[in-house]
ZAVEXBA-109094 format. One record per residue (C-alpha): residue in three letters; chain; y, x, z. Coordinates in nm, 4 decimals, always signed. Example, Ala and Ser with C-alpha at 12.3 -4.5 7.8 and 13.67 -1.06 7.14 Angstrom:
! ZAVEXBA-109094
 code unit    north     east       up
  ALA    A  -0.4500  +1.2300  +0.7800
  SER    A  -0.1060  +1.3670  +0.7140
***
This chain:
! ZAVEXBA-109094
 code unit    north     east       up
  MET    A +27.4562 +18.1602  -5.5070
  ALA    A +27.2114 +17.8998  -5.5189
  ASN    A +27.3018 +17.5865  -5.6564
  ALA    A +27.0822 +17.3314  -5.5149
  LEU    A +26.8192 +17.2544  -5.2661
  VAL    A +26.5066 +17.0296  -5.3839
  SER    A +26.2757 +16.9019  -5.1693
  ILE    A +25.9473 +16.7946  -5.3095
  GLN    A +25.6628 +16.6004  -5.1043
  ILE    A +25.3175 +16.6087  -5.3580
  LEU    A +25.0599 +16.3499  -5.3179
  PRO    A +24.7863 +16.4303  -5.5619
  THR    A +24.5035 +16.1884  -5.6141
  THR    A +24.2007 +16.4104  -5.5607
  PRO    A +23.8998 +16.3765  -5.7238
  GLY    A +23.6194 +16.1854  -5.4930
  GLY    A +23.9100 +16.1755  -5.2636
  GLU    A +23.8780 +16.4633  -5.0949
  SER    A +24.1612 +16.5826  -4.8602
  VAL    A +24.4658 +16.6799  -5.0555
  ILE    A +24.5523 +16.9780  -4.8119
  PRO    A +24.4035 +17.2270  -5.0567
  TYR    A +24.5989 +17.0621  -5.3025
  VAL    A +24.9129 +17.0995  -5.0953
  ASP    A +24.8368 +17.4583  -4.9955
  ARG    A +24.8231 +17.5321  -5.3567
  ALA    A +25.1834 +17.3691  -5.4371
  ILE    A +25.3118 +17.5631  -5.1697
  ASP    A +25.1584 +17.8851  -5.3206
  ILE    A +25.3303 +17.8174  -5.6807
  ILE    A +25.6883 +17.7979  -5.4230
  LYS    A +25.5974 +18.1180  -5.2638
  ALA    A +25.5040 +18.2984  -5.6012
  ALA    A +25.8421 +18.1669  -5.7606
  GLY    A +26.0317 +18.3509  -5.4981
  VAL    A +26.2651 +18.1390  -5.3722
  PRO    A +26.3890 +18.0508  -5.0395
  TYR    A +26.1635 +17.7511  -4.8996
  ARG    A +26.1122 +17.5755  -4.5714
  VAL    A +25.7852 +17.3968  -4.5102
  ALA    A +25.8305 +17.0747  -4.2976
  PRO    A +25.5596 +16.7962  -4.2120
  LEU    A +25.6458 +16.5537  -4.4657
  GLU    A +25.8161 +16.7567  -4.7712
  THR    A +25.8973 +17.1230  -4.8769
  THR    A +26.2506 +17.2399  -4.9574
  MET    A +26.3503 +17.4994  -5.1815
  GLU    A +26.6842 +17.6504  -5.2561
  GLY    A +26.7738 +17.8087  -5.6184
  GLU    A +26.9023 +17.7163  -5.9175
  LEU    A +26.8574 +17.3857  -6.0155
  SER    A +26.6944 +17.4222  -6.3246
  SER    A +26.4282 +17.7383  -6.1865
  LEU    A +26.3412 +17.4646  -5.8950
  LEU    A +26.2640 +17.1810  -6.1519
  ALA    A +26.0442 +17.4336  -6.3348
  VAL    A +25.8727 +17.4977  -5.9889
  VAL    A +25.7827 +17.1229  -5.9896
  GLN    A +25.6694 +17.0826  -6.3081
  GLN    A +25.4226 +17.3912  -6.1976
  MET    A +25.3317 +17.2088  -5.8930
  SER    A +25.2163 +16.9010  -6.1123
  GLU    A +25.0571 +17.0987  -6.3889
  ALA    A +24.8557 +17.2760  -6.1230
  MET    A +24.7625 +16.9735  -5.9458
  ALA    A +24.6091 +16.8342  -6.3275
  GLU    A +24.4205 +17.2022  -6.3709
  MET    A +24.2507 +17.1461  -6.0144
  GLY    A +24.1127 +16.8099  -6.1221
  CYS    A +24.3611 +16.5285  -6.0269
  PRO    A +24.3319 +16.2579  -6.2476
  SER    A +24.7564 +16.1586  -6.1828
  VAL    A +25.0204 +16.3312  -5.9048
  ILE    A +25.2954 +16.1656  -5.7647
  SER    A +25.6162 +16.3659  -5.6452
  GLN    A +25.8585 +16.2265  -5.4273
  VAL    A +26.1694 +16.4860  -5.5150
  LYS    A +26.5114 +16.4959  -5.3345
  ILE    A +26.7973 +16.7344  -5.5150
  TYR    A +27.1265 +16.8510  -5.3604
  TYR    A +27.3428 +16.9974  -5.6260
  ASN    A +27.6707 +17.1903  -5.5322
  PRO    A +27.7584 +17.3834  -5.8332
  ALA    A +28.1167 +17.4263  -5.7394
  ASN    A +28.0313 +17.5698  -5.3827
  GLY    A +27.6524 +17.6278  -5.3604
  ALA    A +27.3741 +17.4863  -5.1462
  SER    A +27.2253 +17.6584  -4.8380
  MET    A +26.9329 +17.5390  -4.6155
  GLY    A +27.1336 +17.8053  -4.3330
  ARG    A +27.4608 +17.5909  -4.3596
  LEU    A +27.3053 +17.2539  -4.3662
  LEU    A +27.0861 +17.3616  -4.0824
  GLU    A +27.3533 +17.5507  -3.8830
  LYS    A +27.3772 +17.3128  -3.5807
  TYR    A +26.9393 +17.2497  -3.5898
  PRO    A +26.8746 +17.5953  -3.6735
  ASP    A +26.4934 +17.5079  -3.5228
  GLY    A +26.4566 +17.1471  -3.6310
  GLN    A +26.5816 +17.0237  -3.2781
***
């Protein structure tokens, strides 16, 4: 059972002021490769899993931005941690499955 939800908004400083879209796409690819449940939203992406694993994904995302040539990256992270009862996007979204 997952014990955490981690939402991240990644804001890389791109080389030459390039669009951030390819960089955000790379970050989402890292989440996909991690094999954790996730949900992309307009301003952040939420992942579900074990807290330590999700934080490792955040680290991988930051390192990937540097590898792509970004001199710096800001990540805004929100964490919901519930080791006793678990954490579930589905449970928190029961009333609003379509976001409305």
